[in-house]
VOBA-1610 file (N, C-alpha, C; in pm, whole numbers, padded with zeros to 5 digits, always signed):
BEGIN
Unk+02838+03789-02797Unk+02882+03707-02685Unk+02775+03700-02576Unk+02720+03820-02542Unk+02617+03826-02438Unk+02494+03747-02481Unk+02461+03758-02610Unk+02344+03686-02662Unk+02365+03536-02649Unk+02488+03491-02676Unk+02520+03348-02666Unk+02505+03300-02523Unk+02555+03383-02431Unk+02548+03347-02288Unk+02403+03338-02243Unk+02321+03433-02290Unk+02179+03433-02255Unk+02111+03308-02307Unk+02144+03270-02430Unk+02084+03149-02490Unk+02125+03026-02411Unk+02255+03019-02374Unk+02305+02904-02298Unk+02237+02894-02162Unk+02227+03010-02094Unk+02163+03012-01962Unk+02016+02976-01973Unk+01951+03028-02078Unk+01809+02997-02098Unk+01788+02848-02121Unk+01874+02789-02204Unk+01864+02645-02233Unk+01887+02563-02107Unk+01985+02609-02027Unk+02017+02538-01903Unk+01898+02541-01808Unk+01832+02656-01800Unk+01715+02670-01713Unk+01602+02577-01756Unk+01584+02569-01889Unk+01479+02481-01941Unk+01509+02336-01907Unk+01634+02297-01927Unk+01675+02159-01900Unk+01657+02126-01752Unk+01700+02219-01666Unk+01688+02199-01522Unk+01541+02190-01481Unk+01458+02276-01541Unk+01316+02277-01508Unk+01250+02145-01547Unk+01284+02097-01667Unk+01228+01970-01715Unk+01273+01856-01625Unk+01399+01859-01586Unk+01455+01755-01500Unk+01385+01755-01363Unk+01368+01874-01307Unk+01301+01885-01176Unk+01156+01839-01185Unk+01089+01875-01294Unk+00951+01832-01313Unk+00945+01679-01318Unk+01038+01619-01390Unk+01042+01474-01404Unk+01063+01406-01269Unk+01158+01460-01190Unk+01187+01403-01059Unk+01066+01418-00967Unk+01006+01536-00965Unk+00889+01559-00880Unk+00772+01472-00923Unk+00761+01448-01053Unk+00655+01361-01103Unk+00678+01217-01056Unk+00802+01170-01068Unk+00833+01035-01026Unk+00808+01016-00877Unk+00835+01121-00799Unk+00817+01114-00654Unk+00672+01140-00613Unk+00586+01158-00712Unk+00443+01180-00688Unk+00412+01313-00620Unk+00506+01406-00624Unk+00477+01540-00572Unk+00391+01618-00672Unk+00398+01574-00797Unk+00308+01625-00900Unk+00206+01516-00925Unk+00078+01544-00904Unk-00026+01441-00914Unk-00029+01371-01050Unk-00054+01241-01047Unk-00067+01163-01169Unk-00215+01147-01201Unk-00249+01149-01327Unk-00388+01131-01367Unk-00435+00992-01330Unk-00557+00982-01280Unk-00611+00855-01236Unk-00717+00803-01334Unk-00713+00673-01354Unk-00810+00605-01438Unk-00879+00497-01355Unk-00990+00446-01405Unk-01065+00345-01332Unk-01060+00210-01404Unk-01113+00107-01340Unk-01122-00024-01404Unk-01198-00016-01536Unk-01303+00065-01536Unk-01388+00076-01655Unk-01310+00128-01776Unk-01211+00212-01750Unk-01131+00267-01860Unk-01053+00159-01934Unk-01032+00045-01869Unk-00954-00063-01930Unk-01038-00189-01949Unk-01169-00175-01929Unk-01257-00290-01947Unk-01236-00399-01845Unk-01191-00360-01726Unk-01165-00456-01619Unk-01282-00458-01522Unk-01331-00577-01494Unk-01441-00591-01399Unk-01385-00590-01258Unk-01439-00506-01172Unk-01392-00497-01033Unk-01423-00627-00960Unk-01326-00675-00885Unk-01343-00799-00811Unk-01434-00777-00691Unk-01529-00867-00673Unk-01618-00864-00556Unk-01604-00997-00485Unk-01568-00993-00357Unk-01552-01115-00279Unk-01687-01183-00253Unk-01685-01314-00243Unk-01806-01388-00210Unk-01827-01395-00059Unk-01730-01341+00016Unk-01735-01350+00162Unk-01759-01212+00223Unk-01841-01209+00325Unk-01867-01088+00403Unk-01845-01127+00550Unk-01718-01127+00590Unk-01681-01180+00721Unk-01752-01111+00836Unk-01763-00978+00830Unk-01825-00907+00941Unk-01977-00893+00924Unk-02028-00951+00817Unk-02173-00956+00792Unk-02238-00816+00800Unk-02172-00721+00735Unk-02227-00585+00734Unk-02295-00551+00602Unk-02309-00652+00515Unk-02373-00629+00387Unk-02277-00582+00278Unk-02148-00571+00313Unk-02045-00529+00217Unk-01942-00640+00206Unk-01908-00680+00085Unk-01812-00789+00067Unk-01674-00751+00120Unk-01594-00851+00152Unk-01464-00827+00215Unk-01372-00735+00134Unk-01364-00759+00003Unk-01272-00681-00080Unk-01308-00532-00074Unk-01437-00503-00086Unk-01483-00365-00081Unk-01465-00307+00058Unk-01493-00389+00160Unk-01477-00346+00299Unk-01334-00306+00330Unk-01240-00386+00281Unk-01098-00357+00306Unk-01059-00224+00244Unk-01097-00205+00118Unk-01063-00082+00049Unk-01128+00039+00116Unk-01253+00026+00155Unk-01321+00136+00223Unk-01254+00168+00356Unk-01215+00063+00429Unk-01150+00083+00558Unk-01018+00156+00545Unk-00943+00122+00440Unk-00815+00190+00415Unk-00838+00338+00385Unk-00937+00365+00302Unk-00964+00504+00266Unk-01012+00584+00387Unk-01090+00521+00473Unk-01134+00589+00595Unk-01016+00616+00687Unk-00923+00522+00693Unk-00805+00540+00778Unk-00717+00653+00730Unk-00684+00655+00600Unk-00594+00761+00552Unk-00663+00897+00551Unk-00797+00897+00555Unk-00870+01024+00563Unk-00843+01095+00695Unk-00793+01020+00794Unk-00757+01081+00923Unk-00620+01147+00917Unk-00551+01133+00803Unk-00417+01191+00782Unk-00318+01153+00891Unk-00296+01023+00912Unk-00199+00982+01015Unk-00058+01030+00983Unk+00014+01069+01085Unk+00152+01112+01069Unk+00243+00991+01085Unk+00352+00992+01011Unk+00440+00876+01012Unk+00533+00878+01134Unk+00521+00776+01216Unk+00613+00758+01329Unk+00596+00615+01380Unk+00710+00549+01402Unk+00707+00414+01456Unk+00705+00420+01607Unk+00596+00373+01667Unk+00579+00375+01812Unk+00523+00240+01858Unk+00542+00212+01986Unk+00483+00092+02046Unk+00354+00132+02116Unk+00251+00049+02099Unk+00122+00076+02163Unk+00080-00044+02246Unk+00047-00018+02371Unk-00002-00125+02458Unk-00137-00175+02409Unk-00204-00094+02327Unk-00333-00132+02269Unk-00315-00211+02139Unk-00192-00222+02094Unk-00167-00288+01966Unk-00190-00193+01851Unk-00314-00163+01823Unk-00348-00069+01718Unk-00319+00075+01764Unk-00261+00156+01679Unk-00238+00297+01716Unk-00368+00364+01755Unk-00363+00442+01860Unk-00483+00511+01908Unk-00462+00662+01913Unk-00369+00709+01830Unk-00343+00852+01824Unk-00328+00892+01676Unk-00258+00998+01649Unk-00250+01051+01513Unk-00134+00993+01433Unk-00066+00893+01488Unk+00053+00839+01422Unk+00028+00700+01366Unk+00119+00657+01277Unk+00108+00524+01221Unk+00223+00494+01127Unk+00229+00370+01079Unk+00331+00328+00982Unk+00262+00247+00872Unk+00341+00189+00782Unk+00284+00123+00665Unk+00192+00007+00701Unk+00231-00071+00801Unk+00150-00187+00837Unk+00014-00149+00892Unk+00002-00029+00948Unk-00125+00014+01004Unk-00230+00038+00895Unk-00185+00078+00777Unk-00277+00095+00665Unk-00347-00038+00636Unk-00270-00144+00634Unk-00325-00277+00608Unk-00411-00324+00725Unk-00361-00306+00847Unk-00433-00354+00965Unk-00570-00291+00979Unk-00577-00159+00959Unk-00706-00092+00972Unk-00800-00126+00857Unk-00743-00148+00738Unk-00825-00188+00626Unk-00890-00323+00651Unk-00810-00420+00696Unk-00863-00553+00723Unk-00957-00554+00842Unk-00929-00469+00940Unk-01016-00462+01057Unk-01156-00419+01018Unk-01165-00333+00917Unk-01295-00285+00871Unk-01378-00398+00810Unk-01308-00503+00766Unk-01378-00618+00706Unk-01402-00729+00808Unk-01352-00709+00930Unk-01374-00810+01035Unk-01254-00897+01064Unk-01137-00861+01009Unk-01014-00937+01034Unk-00927-00863+01135Unk-00910-00918+01253Unk-00827-00856+01356Unk-00686-00911+01343Unk-00601-00839+01271Unk-00466-00887+01245Unk-00386-00908+01372Unk-00409-00827+01473Unk-00334-00843+01597Unk-00355-00983+01655Unk-00478-01027+01660Unk-00509-01159+01713Unk-00473-01270+01615Unk-00503-01248+01487Unk-00479-01351+01386Unk-00330-01380+01368Unk-00249-01275+01362Unk-00105-01295+01347Unk-00047-01361+01470Unk-00093-01321+01588Unk-00046-01383+01712Unk-00077-01532+01715Unk-00199-01568+01675Unk-00237-01709+01670Unk-00148-01787+01573Unk-00116-01726+01461Unk-00034-01794+01360Unk+00111-01808+01407Unk+00159-01707+01477Unk+00296-01714+01532Unk+00307-01827+01633Unk+00207-01840+01719Unk+00208-01946+01820Unk+00195-02084+01756Unk+00126-02091+01642Unk+00107-02219+01573Unk+00229-02258+01490Unk+00300-02158+01435Unk+00417-02185+01349Unk+00537-02100+01391Unk+00584-02113+01514Unk+00694-02027+01563Unk+00821-02039+01481Unk+00846-02157+01425Unk+00969-02177+01349Unk+00971-02097+01220Unk+00855-02059+01169Unk+00849-01983+01044Unk+00861-01833+01065Unk+00838-01789+01187Unk+00843-01646+01216Unk+00977-01600+01272Unk+01049-01690+01335Unk+01182-01658+01388Unk+01179-01535+01479Unk+01089-01537+01578Unk+01075-01427+01673Unk+01130-01471+01808Unk+01219-01392+01865Unk+01279-01427+01994Unk+01178-01414+02108Unk+01102-01305+02109Unk+01004-01282+02214Unk+00872-01239+02152Unk+00771-01322+02162Unk+00641-01293+02103Unk+00572-01180+02178Unk+00521-01084+02102Unk+00447-00972+02161Unk+00336-00935+02063Unk+00214-00975+02094Unk+00104-00955+02000Unk+00077-00809+01971Unk+00120-00719+02059Unk+00094-00576+02039Unk+00179-00515+01928Unk+00287-00582+01891Unk+00376-00525+01789Unk+00402-00621+01673Unk+00388-00751+01697Unk+00424-00848+01593Unk+00345-00831+01464Unk+00218-00791+01476Unk+00135-00775+01356Unk+00165-00646+01281Unk+00254-00564+01337Unk+00290-00438+01274Unk+00430-00445+01211Unk+00476-00567+01188Unk+00605-00588+01122Unk+00583-00653+00986Unk+00642-00595+00883Unk+00621-00643+00746Unk+00661-00789+00729Unk+00774-00828+00785Unk+00821-00966+00768Unk+00722-01066+00825Unk+00659-01030+00936Unk+00559-01120+00995Unk+00433-01127+00910Unk+00393-01014+00855Unk+00274-01013+00769Unk+00296-01095+00643Unk+00418-01094+00593Unk+00450-01176+00474Unk+00423-01323+00504Unk+00469-01370+00618Unk+00448-01510+00655Unk+00298-01537+00675Unk+00231-01445+00744Unk+00088-01462+00771Unk+00007-01472+00642Unk+00031-01380+00549Unk-00046-01382+00425Unk-00010-01502+00337Unk+00113-01549+00347Unk+00149-01672+00277Unk+00063-01788+00328Unk+00030-01784+00456Unk-00050-01891+00517Unk-00200-01876+00492Unk-00249-01754+00492Unk-00394-01734+00503Unk-00459-01653+00391Unk-00384-01610+00293Unk-00443-01532+00184Unk-00412-01600+00050Unk-00484-01560-00052Unk-00459-01611-00186Unk-00339-01537-00244Unk-00239-01611-00287Unk-00119-01552-00346Unk-00143-01528-00495Unk-00115-01405-00539Unk-00142-01365-00677Unk-00014-01324-00748Unk-00025-01287-00873Unk+00090-01250-00953Unk+00162-01126-00899Unk+00293-01122-00920Unk+00369-01002-00889Unk+00408-00928-01017Unk+00356-00975-01129Unk+00379-00910-01258Unk+00279-00796-01273Unk+00326-00673-01262Unk+00234-00559-01262Unk+00170-00536-01398Unk+00224-00596-01502Unk+00167-00578-01636Unk+00044-00665-01660Unk+00018-00758-01571Unk-00106-00836-01577Unk-00211-00757-01502Unk-00250-00644-01560Unk-00327-00544-01487Unk-00463-00593-01438Unk-00525-00686-01511Unk-00656-00734-01470Unk-00650-00818-01342Unk-00530-00862-01307Unk-00514-00945-01187Unk-00484-00862-01063Unk-00475-00730-01079Unk-00453-00640-00966Unk-00583-00565-00940Unk-00634-00576-00818Unk-00763-00518-00786Unk-00757-00436-00657Unk-00840-00333-00651Unk-00847-00253-00531Unk-00883-00338-00411Unk-00808-00324-00302Unk-00831-00404-00183Unk-00732-00518-00169Unk-00654-00546-00275Unk-00546-00645-00265Unk-00436-00591-00175Unk-00349-00680-00131Unk-00235-00643-00047Unk-00108-00661-00128Unk-00018-00565-00124Unk+00109-00578-00194Unk+00222-00558-00094Unk+00320-00647-00101Unk+00434-00640-00009Unk+00562-00621-00089Unk+00641-00525-00042Unk+00773-00498-00097Unk+00877-00539+00007Unk+01002-00530-00029Unk+01108-00553+00070Unk+01098-00444+00177Unk+01055-00481+00297Unk+01048-00386+00407Unk+00933-00288+00403Unk+00833-00313+00317Unk+00723-00219+00305Unk+00597-00293+00262Unk+00480-00234+00290Unk+00353-00299+00256Unk+00248-00193+00229Unk+00150-00226+00146Unk+00042-00132+00116Unk-00080-00205+00064Unk-00183-00129+00036Unk-00307-00183-00021Unk-00322-00130-00164Unk-00358-00217-00254Unk-00378-00178-00394Unk-00502-00090-00404Unk-00489+00018-00477Unk-00599+00114-00495Unk-00690+00071-00611Unk-00809+00129-00615Unk-00898+00106-00729Unk-00876+00211-00838Unk-00776+00296-00820Unk-00735+00392-00924Unk-00615+00336-00999Unk-00604+00368-01127Unk-00495+00317-01210Unk-00428+00431-01286Unk-00306+00404-01333Unk-00239+00504-01415Unk-00273+00483-01562Unk-00211+00557-01650Unk-00245+00553-01792Unk-00218+00417-01856Unk-00133+00336-01789Unk-00102+00202-01841Unk-00190+00095-01779Unk-00280+00137-01691Unk-00369+00041-01626Unk-00312-00018-01500Unk-00192+00024-01465Unk-00128-00028-01344Unk-00181+00049-01223Unk-00225-00021-01119Unk-00292+00047-01008Unk-00199+00129-00919Unk-00257+00229-00859Unk-00189+00305-00755Unk-00183+00218-00629Unk-00104+00262-00533Unk-00094+00192-00405Unk-00126+00289-00294Unk-00208+00245-00199Unk-00237+00325-00081Unk-00142+00277+00027Unk-00054+00367+00071Unk+00051+00325+00164Unk+00099+00443+00248Unk+00184+00415+00345Unk+00240+00518+00432Unk+00387+00485+00450Unk+00472+00554+00374Unk+00612+00514+00366Unk+00708+00596+00451Unk+00679+00724+00468Unk+00773+00812+00539Unk+00707+00944+00574Unk+00771+01025+00659Unk+00710+01151+00701Unk+00697+01255+00590Unk+00767+01234+00477Unk+00772+01334+00371Unk+00678+01302+00255Unk+00602+01195+00267Unk+00511+01153+00161Unk+00400+01256+00143Unk+00377+01297+00020Unk+00277+01401-00006Unk+00136+01348+00002Unk+00111+01233-00061Unk-00021+01171-00060Unk-00007+01025-00017Unk-00115+00969+00031Unk-00114+00828+00072Unk-00141+00735-00045Unk-00205+00785-00148Unk-00235+00706-00267Unk-00142+00750-00379Unk-00050+00660-00420Unk+00053+00700-00514Unk+00073+00597-00626Unk+00122+00647-00736Unk+00152+00567-00855Unk+00298+00521-00844Unk+00321+00408-00776Unk+00459+00367-00746Unk+00498+00230-00800Unk+00401+00149-00842Unk+00434+00010-00876Unk+00538-00002-00987Unk+00531+00088-01085Unk+00627+00080-01195Unk+00767+00124-01154Unk+00777+00188-01038Unk+00908+00234-00991Unk+00976+00132-00901Unk+00902+00031-00858Unk+00956-00065-00763Unk+01002-00192-00833Unk+01115-00243-00790Unk+01163-00371-00842Unk+01179-00470-00728Unk+01107-00443-00617Unk+01122-00526-00498Unk+00988-00581-00447Unk+00894-00604-00540Unk+00766-00663-00501Unk+00790-00810-00468Unk+00754-00849-00346Unk+00778-00988-00304Unk+00649-01061-00271Unk+00535-00990-00281Unk+00409-01057-00253Unk+00289-00975-00296Unk+00187-01045-00343Unk+00061-00983-00384Unk-00048-01080-00341Unk-00139-01032-00255Unk-00235-01122-00192Unk-00377-01067-00196Unk-00470-01159-00176Unk-00611-01125-00164Unk-00669-01211-00051Unk-00741-01149+00038Unk-00789-01224+00154Unk-00891-01329+00115Unk-00982-01296+00022Unk-01083-01395-00015Unk-01114-01385-00164
//
C-alpha cells in the first residue's frame, strides 16, 4: 500500500513539474532558444532610406534604437510627461516603439500630433495633447495605417517578418526582433507589464489578436 502511495505521489510530482515547466516556458520565464535569419535562409531587410543621415538605414536604426532603449531596463509604469518622451526610469509599450523610431530620425510625438490635426475625425480624440497622444496604441494604429507600409499579419509567412518592423496587438504594441524561434517566427521586443522577465520574448505564436504589422520604409 505504501509503495503504491509513493508511486502515485511520485507520478503526481512529475506531472506537476512538467506542467509548471510548460507554463513557465510559455510565459517566457524559461528562455527560448534563438535563431537568426541565416538559419532559415532569410535575407535581412535593409531600408533604402536613411532619414537621419547617420550612415545607417532606417530599419537597422530602429532596431538598434529599441535595443539601446531596453538596455536601460525601463520599469513599467504609465505616467504623464510634460516632455512627452519619458525622461526617467519608467515606460510603457508605446515607448519602445517611440524610442526606436526616434533613433532613426522619426519624432513620433510631433508626427502623430500633425496627423491628428490633419485627420481629427479618424482619431476620435476629445482633447488633443501631443505629450500623450503618441503614447496610445489606438492612435499609433491610425498613424501607421497612414504613414507606414502595411504588411502581413500571418506569422507563418516568416520571410515577411523582419527585425525593426512594428507589430500591433489589441491594446499593445512592440517591435519585431531579429531573433527567431525554432519555427522561424520572430521574437518581439516589447514592454507589457511590471512582471515581464525579459523585453525580448517569443510571443507571436501565443497571440491571436494581431491587428497590424508595419514597416516605416
